[in-house]
C-alpha positions as CSV (number, residue, x, y, z in Angstrom):
1,M,31.6,7.4,-7.5
2,S,30.3,7.3,-4.0
3,T,28.3,10.2,-2.7
4,A,30.0,9.9,0.7
5,A,33.4,10.8,-1.0
6,H,31.9,14.0,-2.3
7,A,29.3,14.8,0.4
8,D,30.9,18.1,1.0
9,G,31.1,19.0,-2.7
10,V,34.9,18.9,-2.8
11,P,36.5,16.1,-4.8
12,K,39.1,14.0,-3.1
13,V,42.5,14.5,-4.7
14,R,44.9,11.6,-4.5
15,Y,48.6,11.8,-5.4
16,R,50.7,8.9,-6.6
17,R,54.2,8.6,-5.2
18,P,56.7,8.7,-8.0
19,A,58.2,5.3,-8.8
20,D,61.7,4.6,-7.4
21,R,63.8,3.9,-10.4
22,R,66.9,2.9,-8.4
23,S,68.0,-0.7,-8.6
24,R,67.8,-2.8,-5.4
25,P,71.6,-2.8,-5.0
26,Q,71.6,1.0,-5.3
27,R,68.8,1.3,-2.8
28,W,70.7,-1.0,-0.4
29,R,73.8,1.2,-0.7
30,D,71.8,4.4,-0.3
31,A,70.1,3.0,2.8
32,L,73.4,1.9,4.3
33,T,74.9,5.3,3.6
34,E,71.9,6.9,5.4
35,L,72.3,4.5,8.4
36,V,76.0,5.3,8.8
37,T,75.3,9.1,8.5
38,L,72.6,8.9,11.1
39,Q,74.8,6.8,13.4
40,E,77.5,9.5,13.2
41,E,74.9,12.2,14.0
42,Y,73.7,10.2,17.0
43,R,77.3,9.8,18.2
44,T,77.8,13.5,18.0
45,W,74.6,14.1,19.9
46,L,75.7,11.6,22.6
47,D,79.2,13.2,22.8
48,T,77.6,16.7,23.4
49,L,75.0,15.7,25.9
50,P,75.2,17.7,29.2
51,P,76.5,15.7,32.2
52,S,73.0,15.9,33.8
53,L,71.6,13.7,31.0
54,A,74.5,11.1,31.0
55,D,72.4,8.5,32.8
56,S,69.1,9.2,31.1
57,A,66.9,7.0,29.0
58,M,67.8,9.2,26.0
59,A,71.5,8.6,26.6
60,D,70.9,4.9,26.8
61,A,69.1,4.9,23.5
62,L,71.8,7.0,21.9
63,R,74.5,4.5,23.2
64,T,72.5,1.6,21.8
65,V,72.4,3.2,18.3
66,C,76.1,4.1,18.5
67,D,77.1,0.6,19.6
68,L,75.5,-1.1,16.5
69,D,78.1,-2.6,14.3
70,L,77.2,-1.6,10.8
71,S,80.4,-3.1,9.3
72,A,78.7,-6.4,8.7
73,L,76.1,-4.6,6.6
74,E,78.8,-2.7,4.8
75,S,80.5,-5.9,3.7
76,V,77.3,-7.3,2.1
77,E,77.0,-7.2,-1.7
78,P,73.4,-7.6,-2.5
79,P,72.5,-10.0,-5.3
80,R,71.8,-8.7,-8.8
81,G,68.7,-9.8,-10.5
82,F,68.6,-11.4,-13.9
83,G,70.3,-8.5,-15.7
84,R,67.8,-5.9,-14.5
85,D,69.9,-4.5,-11.8
């Protein structure tokens, strides 16, 4: 134990992130669902922008996100791994 870590007399507390127990295919589907949901939220944001922001950098960024074609990702079926997934 280093003295530098406890120089102020207070022990350092480290937390471990809980293990993600989802399979890779499930994580893929969850990530894709999140992307589609976010894209819909960005589309709503873009649709409700005031006219004064229609030509702004923010509107351009929103359009870029909304123009992404996620259907190619939706059609992918990730590989299953040796009976573990």
